[in-house]
VEXLUMVEX-518876 format. One record per atom (N, C-alpha, C, CB): residue in one letter; y, z, x. Coordinates in steps of 0.02 Angstrom, whole numbers, padded with zeros to 5 digits, always signed. Glycine has a CB too. Layout:
aYZX
...
This chain:
m+03337+08264+04994
m+03375+08261+04955
m+03442+08287+04986
m+03350+08291+04902
v+03429+08340+05031
v+03464+08351+05073
v+03501+08298+05136
v+03430+08394+05090
s+03457+08260+05159
s+03478+08207+05184
s+03530+08151+05135
s+03415+08180+05206
q+03503+08117+05091
q+03555+08110+05052
q+03617+08123+05035
q+03545+08117+05026
f+03633+08187+05025
f+03681+08220+05030
f+03733+08227+05089
f+03657+08265+05018
r+03711+08228+05132
r+03721+08202+05194
r+03759+08139+05207
r+03663+08195+05219
v+03717+08100+05194
v+03736+08025+05188
v+03803+08008+05165
v+03690+07991+05143
g+03788+08023+05092
g+03846+08032+05034
g+03910+08073+05074
g+03813+08084+04958
q+03901+08125+05111
q+03959+08158+05129
q+04003+08112+05186
q+03937+08230+05155
y+03958+08088+05230
y+03968+08065+05294
y+04020+08009+05257
y+03896+08040+05343
r+03997+07991+05209
r+04021+07907+05177
r+04105+07924+05154
r+03960+07875+05083
a+04093+07984+05142
a+04165+08001+05108
a+04207+08021+05163
a+04164+08064+05049
f+04190+08064+05205
f+04219+08072+05265
f+04260+07989+05294
f+04153+08103+05316
r+04188+07974+05313
r+04233+07911+05338
r+04276+07870+05297
r+04194+07864+05366
r+04285+07871+05210
r+04316+07843+05191
r+04389+07877+05177
r+04281+07819+05151
i+04386+07932+05203
i+04464+07972+05196
i+04483+07968+05260
i+04469+08057+05171
g+04442+07962+05314
g+04464+07954+05396
g+04509+07894+05389
g+04395+07939+05457
f+04471+07835+05376
f+04504+07772+05378
f+04566+07753+05311
f+04440+07719+05376
a+04555+07796+05281
a+04619+07790+05240
a+04692+07822+05274
a+04604+07828+05170
v+04683+07894+05296
v+04730+07916+05330
v+04757+07868+05376
v+04712+07968+05358
a+04695+07851+05418
a+04718+07842+05490
a+04765+07761+05476
a+04637+07837+05553
a+04755+07723+05408
a+04786+07666+05388
a+04851+07683+05369
a+04751+07632+05337
m+04857+07717+05319
m+04932+07776+05303
m+04981+07778+05351
m+04914+07860+05301
i+04940+07824+05406
i+04962+07838+05458
i+05011+07779+05520
i+04902+07863+05477
a+04955+07735+05515
a+04979+07660+05546
a+05037+07630+05520
a+04928+07606+05537
l+05043+07613+05449
l+05092+07610+05427
l+05153+07638+05412
l+05079+07599+05403
t+05146+07697+05412
t+05224+07746+05395
t+05249+07759+05467
t+05212+07837+05349
g+05199+07751+05514
g+05232+07752+05589
g+05244+07706+05610
g+05203+07775+05639
s+05227+07643+05589
s+05264+07578+05622
s+05315+07555+05583
s+05219+07516+05633
a+05329+07578+05532
a+05384+07559+05482
a+05469+07575+05515
a+05366+07610+05407
h+05462+07645+05556
h+05528+07631+05608
h+05515+07627+05689
h+05584+07695+05598
a+05530+07574+05701
a+05533+07583+05774
a+05578+07615+05814
a+05532+07535+05798
s+05553+07647+05867
s+05603+07680+05904
s+05666+07652+05937
s+05572+07706+05948
t+05724+07633+05921
t+05767+07604+05951
t+05843+07642+05972
t+05770+07551+05913
v+05873+07624+06025
v+05939+07621+06019
v+05993+07563+06041
v+05951+07672+06046
t+06038+07558+05984
t+06088+07487+06001
t+06155+07532+06023
t+06108+07422+05917
a+06183+07495+06068
a+06251+07480+06090
a+06284+07448+06047
a+06256+07448+06145
i+06326+07485+06004
i+06369+07447+05946
i+06428+07447+05965
i+06370+07474+05878
g+06475+07376+05966
g+06548+07392+05987
g+06571+07376+06060
g+06559+07467+05978
g+06608+07376+06070
g+06607+07372+06154
g+06624+07296+06182
g+06524+07393+06184
s+06610+07279+06249
s+06619+07238+06285
s+06559+07212+06334
s+06670+07259+06312
a+06518+07177+06334
a+06487+07146+06387
a+06492+07134+06456
a+06484+07108+06373
g+06454+07156+06530
g+06492+07147+06576
g+06439+07179+06630
g+06565+07177+06565
f+06475+07166+06690
f+06452+07190+06753
f+06492+07225+06760
f+06441+07154+06805
e+06458+07300+06765
e+06497+07358+06790
e+06535+07364+06835
e+06471+07399+06802
a+06598+07374+06855
a+06653+07362+06901
a+06615+07403+06971
a+06735+07398+06870
t+06635+07382+07044
t+06589+07414+07072
t+06653+07446+07106
t+06526+07377+07110
g+06710+07415+07109
g+06768+07499+07133
g+06763+07480+07205
g+06729+07607+07117
a+06821+07504+07222
a+06833+07528+07304
a+06755+07550+07344
a+06892+07610+07305
a+06738+07618+07311
a+06679+07629+07365
a+06607+07605+07317
a+06676+07727+07396
g+06589+07570+07273
g+06541+07543+07242
g+06504+07602+07192
g+06497+07511+07297
n+06470+07569+07175
n+06423+07638+07107
n+06384+07656+07157
n+06363+07610+07020
d+06360+07724+07195
d+06327+07761+07226
d+06249+07792+07185
d+06380+07809+07245
v+06259+07766+07148
v+06193+07796+07089
v+06154+07726+07071
v+06231+07837+06998
i+06188+07680+07019
i+06146+07629+06989
i+06158+07551+07031
i+06168+07626+06904
g+06211+07557+07076
g+06242+07470+07092
g+06290+07450+07048
g+06186+07407+07083
s+06290+07400+07049
s+06336+07342+06999
s+06270+07313+06940
s+06376+07256+07062
v+06264+07330+06881
v+06224+07301+06846
v+06250+07274+06788
v+06178+07337+06836
f+06219+07228+06753
f+06258+07208+06666
f+06249+07269+06618
f+06213+07133+06617
g+06290+07282+06586
g+06283+07314+06514
g+06346+07301+06481
g+06269+07394+06514
y+06365+07378+06444
y+06419+07384+06387
y+06475+07425+06403
y+06390+07415+06324
f+06535+07397+06410
f+06609+07437+06402
f+06639+07461+06329
f+06665+07386+06429
g+06627+07513+06330
g+06664+07542+06272
g+06623+07551+06218
g+06720+07503+06250
a+06550+07545+06239
a+06503+07536+06148
a+06495+07618+06134
a+06392+07487+06150
q+06458+07614+06081
q+06436+07670+06057
q+06349+07676+06059
q+06467+07675+05988
l+06326+07725+06068
l+06240+07720+06057
l+06227+07752+05995
l+06189+07759+06117
y+06195+07711+05961
y+06173+07721+05863
y+06101+07716+05875
y+06203+07644+05791
a+06061+07771+05851
a+05993+07764+05822
a+05993+07728+05752
a+05962+07834+05814
d+05952+07684+05761
d+05924+07661+05696
d+05874+07684+05634
d+05902+07619+05713
g+05855+07741+05659
g+05812+07782+05636
g+05789+07857+05669
g+05763+07743+05631
p+05743+07910+05638
p+05729+07975+05669
p+05683+07954+05725
p+05696+08031+05617
l+05710+07983+05776
l+05686+07972+05846
l+05708+08030+05894
l+05714+07902+05874
k+05653+08020+05949
k+05690+08081+05998
k+05714+08081+06061
k+05655+08130+06009
v+05764+08097+06089
v+05804+08059+06151
v+05800+08131+06215
v+05911+08031+06119
e+05768+08102+06245
e+05772+08132+06320
e+05809+08117+06393
e+05715+08129+06337
y+05871+08159+06401
y+05926+08146+06454
y+05893+08169+06517
y+06000+08186+06441
t+05904+08118+06564
t+05887+08151+06628
t+05945+08150+06671
t+05830+08119+06662
y+05948+08187+06703
y+06006+08187+06763
y+05996+08142+06819
y+06014+08256+06796
l+06037+08101+06825
l+06031+08032+06897
l+06074+08077+06954
l+06090+07928+06875
g+06114+08107+06946
g+06173+08107+07002
g+06231+08097+06982
g+06169+08062+07052
k+06289+08089+07039
k+06368+08087+07023
k+06389+08072+07100
k+06405+08168+06985
e+06455+08026+07101
e+06481+08027+07158
e+06544+08039+07136
e+06470+07974+07200
a+06574+08104+07144
a+06647+08134+07109
a+06651+08209+07156
a+06638+08153+07001
g+06725+08191+07154
g+06765+08278+07176
g+06759+08306+07115
g+06861+08285+07203
d+06788+08281+07048
d+06787+08323+06984
d+06716+08349+06978
d+06809+08280+06916
t+06720+08393+06944
t+06672+08442+06907
t+06661+08415+06836
t+06703+08519+06904
n+06615+08373+06814
n+06609+08336+06761
n+06551+08360+06716
n+06604+08270+06782
s+06542+08368+06667
s+06483+08383+06644
s+06474+08313+06585
s+06485+08469+06612
f+06407+08358+06558
f+06367+08311+06504
f+06333+08368+06458
f+06301+08254+06543
l+06358+08350+06378
l+06347+08409+06337
l+06296+08365+06266
l+06439+08450+06311
v+06257+08398+06244
v+06211+08386+06191
v+06215+08414+06121
v+06155+08403+06212
l+06242+08388+06066
l+06242+08419+06015
l+06297+08498+06029
l+06160+08426+05997
g+06349+08477+06056
g+06394+08510+06087
g+06382+08575+06141
g+06429+08526+06036
n+06326+08581+06153
n+06304+08607+06223
n+06294+08576+06280
n+06253+08632+06221
l+06337+08634+06336
l+06333+08610+06393
l+06265+08594+06432
l+06367+08648+06423
q+06246+08548+06437
q+06175+08521+06465
q+06169+08519+06543
q+06162+08445+06439
f+06208+08456+06579
f+06226+08460+06646
f+06290+08459+06674
f+06199+08420+06673
s+06297+08487+06739
s+06374+08474+06785
s+06346+08456+06831
s+06430+08532+06807
t+06408+08405+06866
t+06383+08376+06937
t+06395+08442+06962
t+06426+08307+06979
a+06419+08502+06967
a+06413+08549+07014
a+06363+08586+07025
a+06451+08583+07009
t+06300+08604+06971
t+06255+08634+06969
t+06187+08595+06954
t+06274+08679+06932
s+06200+08549+06929
s+06127+08497+06896
s+06100+08489+06959
s+06142+08408+06853
a+06023+08465+06952
a+06011+08429+07039
a+05956+08371+06974
a+05947+08504+07138
y+05958+08313+07016
y+05923+08254+07003
y+05851+08277+06954
y+05906+08215+07080
g+05837+08242+06903
g+05774+08264+06853
g+05791+08311+06815
g+05711+08289+06884
d+05835+08342+06808
d+05850+08398+06766
d+05843+08375+06684
d+05926+08424+06785
t+05821+08414+06653
t+05815+08337+06576
t+05852+08377+06513
t+05699+08311+06537
a+05844+08360+06486
a+05886+08384+06414
a+05851+08336+06358
a+05986+08367+06418
s+05859+08379+06283
s+05828+08327+06240
s+05871+08341+06165
s+05734+08339+06235
e+05883+08287+06128
e+05881+08309+06050
e+05834+08255+06003
e+05965+08308+06019
t+05855+08285+05962
t+05793+08242+05883
t+05852+08220+05845
t+05728+08311+05813
v+05852+08158+05816
v+05899+08134+05759
v+05840+08118+05713
v+05955+08066+05777
a+05866+08157+05648
a+05827+08151+05604
a+05826+08110+05560
a+05822+08188+05585
l+05910+08051+05563
l+05924+08013+05519
l+05961+07944+05565
l+05967+08054+05463
a+05957+07900+05525
a+06008+07842+05579
a+06055+07872+05599
a+06044+07775+05551
g+06106+07843+05647
g+06172+07880+05656
g+06182+07857+05715
g+06175+07958+05650
l+06239+07893+05751
l+06259+07921+05831
l+06233+07939+05868
l+06288+07960+05845
l+06209+07952+05929
l+06163+08000+05961
l+06228+08047+05985
l+06106+07963+06027
n+06213+08112+05988
n+06257+08169+05983
n+06282+08196+06069
n+06210+08234+05936
f+06305+08138+06099
f+06317+08165+06172
f+06390+08164+06195
f+06276+08121+06225
a+06407+08198+06240
a+06475+08207+06250
a+06490+08208+06357
a+06496+08294+06199
f+06542+08177+06366
f+06560+08202+06417
f+06628+08237+06435
f+06550+08161+06448
g+06621+08266+06487
g+06692+08325+06497
g+06714+08290+06578
g+06662+08442+06502
a+06773+08269+06572
a+06811+08255+06625
a+06837+08313+06686
a+06864+08228+06592
n+06809+08323+06724
n+06833+08411+06748
n+06823+08453+06702
n+06912+08428+06764
q+06798+08453+06668
q+06800+08522+06604
q+06708+08523+06572
q+06875+08490+06511
a+06711+08565+06551
a+06653+08582+06526
a+06654+08574+06442
a+06639+08653+06552
t+06706+08541+06424
t+06709+08539+06357
t+06710+08468+06333
t+06766+08576+06335
p+06696+08415+06289
p+06718+08377+06280
p+06788+08324+06302
p+06708+08397+06244
t+06765+08267+06327
t+06820+08225+06345
t+06826+08164+06317
t+06821+08214+06407
v+06763+08136+06309
v+06721+08058+06272
v+06659+08089+06248
v+06695+07982+06337
i+06666+08070+06180
i+06614+08082+06137
i+06592+08008+06098
i+06639+08141+06086
n+06531+07986+06101
n+06502+07957+06077
n+06531+07927+05994
n+06451+07993+06088
g+06539+07873+06000
g+06565+07856+05925
g+06644+07839+05938
g+06554+07928+05863
f+06666+07866+06000
f+06747+07856+06015
f+06759+07851+06079
f+06792+07911+05991
n+06696+07807+06111
n+06709+07800+06182
n+06756+07744+06191
n+06647+07789+06222
p+06820+07758+06239
p+06848+07693+06233
p+06830+07629+06280
p+06913+07704+06238
s+06890+07584+06286
s+06883+07537+06343
s+06882+07545+06409
s+06921+07501+06340
a+06853+07513+06440
a+06884+07530+06511
a+06939+07547+06554
a+06878+07501+06532
s+06978+07521+06513
s+07039+07529+06521
s+07091+07583+06492
s+07052+07480+06508
s+07065+07623+06457
s+07087+07683+06437
s+07079+07747+06458
s+07075+07686+06393
g+07086+07756+06527
g+07055+07817+06538
g+06970+07835+06551
g+07076+07848+06484
p+06956+07903+06541
p+06856+07914+06538
p+06855+07897+06486
p+06808+07991+06544
n+06806+07845+06496
n+06755+07802+06452
n+06672+07808+06490
n+06787+07711+06450
f+06630+07792+06471
f+06557+07783+06479
f+06532+07694+06473
f+06521+07833+06413
f+06508+07683+06529
f+06451+07624+06523
f+06392+07628+06502
f+06436+07597+06574
v+06367+07575+06448
v+06277+07576+06457
v+06253+07537+06475
v+06235+07581+06411
s+06174+07527+06497
s+06142+07485+06532
s+06084+07499+06497
s+06143+07490+06605
f+06050+07445+06496
f+05955+07475+06465
f+05906+07425+06506
f+05932+07456+06353
y+05877+07467+06525
y+05813+07448+06556
y+05766+07396+06528
y+05777+07502+06561
d+05746+07348+06566
d+05701+07289+06540
d+05636+07309+06546
d+05708+07222+06577
q+05572+07259+06523
q+05522+07292+06521
q+05485+07293+06585
q+05489+07273+06472
f+05524+07275+06657
f+05482+07294+06710
f+05537+07342+06740
f+05451+07230+06759
g+05579+07361+06704
g+05617+07423+06721
g+05678+07424+06772
g+05568+07468+06746
n+05700+07352+06761
n+05749+07339+06805
n+05817+07360+06738
n+05741+07246+06844
l+05869+07370+06768
l+05939+07386+06731
l+05959+07319+06727
l+05997+07437+06770
g+06005+07313+06658
g+06036+07254+06634
g+06006+07203+06567
g+06038+07215+06695
a+05966+07238+06547
a+05947+07215+06466
a+05981+07216+06424
a+05905+07243+06433
l+05991+07168+06372
l+06035+07183+06316
l+06035+07241+06263
l+06031+07134+06284
s+05937+07264+06262
s+05940+07316+06203
s+05878+07362+06255
s+05912+07279+06103
g+05848+07410+06227
g+05778+07435+06228
g+05780+07518+06238
g+05734+07396+06291
t+05733+07545+06250
t+05700+07626+06216
t+05737+07659+06274
t+05592+07646+06213
s+05764+07638+06344
s+05782+07683+06396
s+05830+07632+06424
s+05720+07713+06446
g+05888+07686+06456
g+05951+07662+06481
g+05962+07706+06528
g+06007+07656+06436
v+06044+07701+06561
v+06075+07728+06586
v+06150+07741+06542
v+06069+07699+06643
i+06162+07788+06548
i+06217+07800+06533
i+06275+07822+06577
i+06207+07833+06496
a+06322+07793+06595
a+06360+07797+06669
a+06452+07817+06651
a+06349+07702+06718
f+06467+07884+06685
f+06526+07910+06656
f+06575+07894+06706
f+06523+07983+06639
d+06644+07870+06680
d+06703+07873+06730
d+06741+07910+06722
d+06738+07827+06739
d+06775+07977+06744
d+06809+08003+06732
d+06882+08015+06746
d+06784+08026+06735
g+06896+07932+06778
g+06970+07915+06753
g+06997+07947+06824
g+07003+07959+06668
g+06968+07993+06866
g+07018+08029+06920
g+07054+07988+06975
g+06978+08079+06960
n+07014+07918+06981
n+07027+07900+07044
n+07036+07809+07021
n+06959+07929+07106
p+07091+07773+06992
p+07101+07710+06962
p+07084+07662+07027
p+07181+07701+06927
t+07072+07680+07088
t+07058+07620+07112
t+06959+07620+07139
t+07122+07610+07179
d+06933+07672+07110
d+06874+07686+07112
d+06844+07690+07058
d+06866+07729+07141
s+06851+07658+07010
s+06832+07646+06941
s+06763+07615+06949
s+06884+07600+06899
d+06687+07646+06970
d+06621+07620+06959
d+06568+07663+06936
d+06600+07592+07014
y+06622+07684+06869
y+06546+07722+06827
y+06502+07765+06851
y+06494+07678+06810
d+06520+07814+06923
d+06458+07843+06953
d+06481+07944+06952
d+06445+07798+07052
d+06529+07935+06909
d+06552+07998+06911
d+06497+08052+06890
d+06612+08001+06869
l+06468+08043+06835
l+06407+08078+06808
l+06353+08025+06784
l+06427+08126+06746
v+06299+08009+06802
v+06239+07972+06779
v+06195+07990+06750
v+06211+07951+06812
v+06163+07966+06676
v+06115+07988+06645
v+06081+07950+06621
v+06125+08023+06612
r+06008+07958+06619
r+05947+07920+06606
r+05946+07932+06509
r+05868+07961+06660
f+05937+07880+06483
f+05905+07919+06415
f+05846+07870+06399
f+05965+07927+06341
t+05794+07900+06359
t+05726+07878+06347
t+05707+07888+06264
t+05675+07924+06397
v+05692+07853+06240
v+05687+07849+06147
v+05618+07863+06132
v+05706+07766+06106
s+05576+07897+06110
s+05525+07887+06070
s+05516+07906+06014
s+05484+07899+06090
a+05461+07884+05948
a+05459+07898+05898
a+05427+07978+05868
a+05432+07843+05881
v+05469+07998+05825
v+05443+08070+05810
v+05422+08045+05717
v+05522+08150+05826
p+05360+08099+05699
p+05343+08087+05648
p+05383+08077+05590
p+05310+08120+05642
e+05383+08037+05543
e+05414+08039+05479
e+05386+08085+05433
e+05414+07977+05451
p+05414+08114+05366
p+05393+08143+05330
p+05320+08109+05302
p+05444+08155+05293
t+05335+08044+05277
t+05279+08032+05244
t+05222+08024+05282
t+05287+07984+05207
t+05207+08009+05350
t+05158+08036+05410
t+05131+08092+05394
t+05189+08049+05477
w+05181+08144+05409
w+05154+08230+05393
w+05103+08221+05339
w+05224+08292+05360
a+05146+08213+05267
a+05122+08209+05199
a+05045+08183+05200
a+05170+08159+05157
m+05031+08130+05231
m+04958+08079+05239
m+04921+08121+05277
m+04963+07998+05281
m+04935+08169+05315
m+04886+08191+05360
m+04884+08258+05331
m+04902+08186+05439
l+04907+08290+05302
l+04918+08345+05248
l+04841+08339+05207
l+04997+08326+05191
l+04851+08273+05179
l+04834+08250+05120
l+04744+08245+05149
l+04884+08170+05095
g+04756+08216+05216
g+04679+08207+05231
g+04648+08272+05247
g+04665+08159+05291
f+04672+08322+05282
f+04646+08380+05285
f+04612+08419+05247
f+04677+08405+05297
a+04682+08405+05175
a+04658+08435+05115
a+04593+08411+05089
a+04706+08429+05066
g+04587+08342+05100
g+04504+08312+05087
g+04463+08337+05092
g+04477+08269+05115
m+04481+08341+05169
m+04407+08353+05226
m+04394+08427+05200
m+04426+08350+05335
g+04427+08462+05177
g+04419+08534+05181
g+04380+08534+05115
g+04490+08583+05188
f+04425+08512+05059
f+04366+08501+04999
f+04293+08481+04992
f+04384+08459+04966
l+04270+08427+05026
l+04230+08397+05057
l+04171+08464+05065
l+04266+08362+05122
a+04196+08501+05130
a+04166+08569+05165
a+04171+08599+05116
a+04197+08606+05226
y+04211+08621+05061
y+04195+08673+05011
y+04143+08665+04968
y+04244+08685+04974
r+04130+08578+04948
r+04094+08563+04884
r+04028+08570+04932
r+04111+08481+04837
r+04022+08545+04984
r+03931+08555+05049
r+03931+08628+05052
r+03933+08519+05162
k+03962+08679+05023
k+03945+08733+05031
k+03939+08755+04968
k+03981+08765+05071
s+03986+08743+04937
s+03937+08770+04861
s+03869+08732+04827
s+03990+08764+04793
k+03855+08668+04856
k+03799+08624+04861
k+03731+08679+04874
k+03814+08563+04928
l+03755+08692+04945
l+03699+08711+04980
l+03679+08802+04942
l+03723+08705+05076
a+03725+08836+04915
a+03727+08916+04908
a+03685+08884+04825
a+03831+08973+04910
l+03694+08829+04789
l+03657+08830+04735
l+03578+08819+04735
l+03686+08785+04699
r+03574+08791+04811
r+03496+08776+04825
r+03463+08855+04820
r+03482+08735+04912
């Protein structure tokens, strides 16, 4: 009798496990974690008089805005600078990187709950926003940033992707407009959606109920 009960319990656990795994897979794959460059114009990053000392001359977007198509997490990594001014990078209005104090590899992050613009900005020789994502001007309009995506082999120049660089030109030297005044790498990853959490909780509740039922049946014996 006990062995039959255990077989039945095992089958019930297995059914619940398969159901939860299937629902998580379906809800998780409904939203791929992607960032898109909206607007602007495509071309090769200007080399300027000194050349770009951080990323070189690569293909990407001028005057574009970075837009998340759904919930995701963004990690920003400081890559370096070649600038006389003290420029800054802000996330959600908070100072994260400064060309005066930040070191290669420093990180910051944000979680985007809904589809929309990424929440970053650059400050040209100041710690407050000069250029905000969503209002990035064209390359001929003073301080602005340039965007390039990594391809599957880790090379810059792809049209889109889940990682790339945001390269800032602070406009301080018109003869050296080469977008290396503060360079940041971004990498996006998925975050569990509410439906995913709901299915996981439902699965745990089901397993808890089975454990409780088993305990009750053994107590009756």
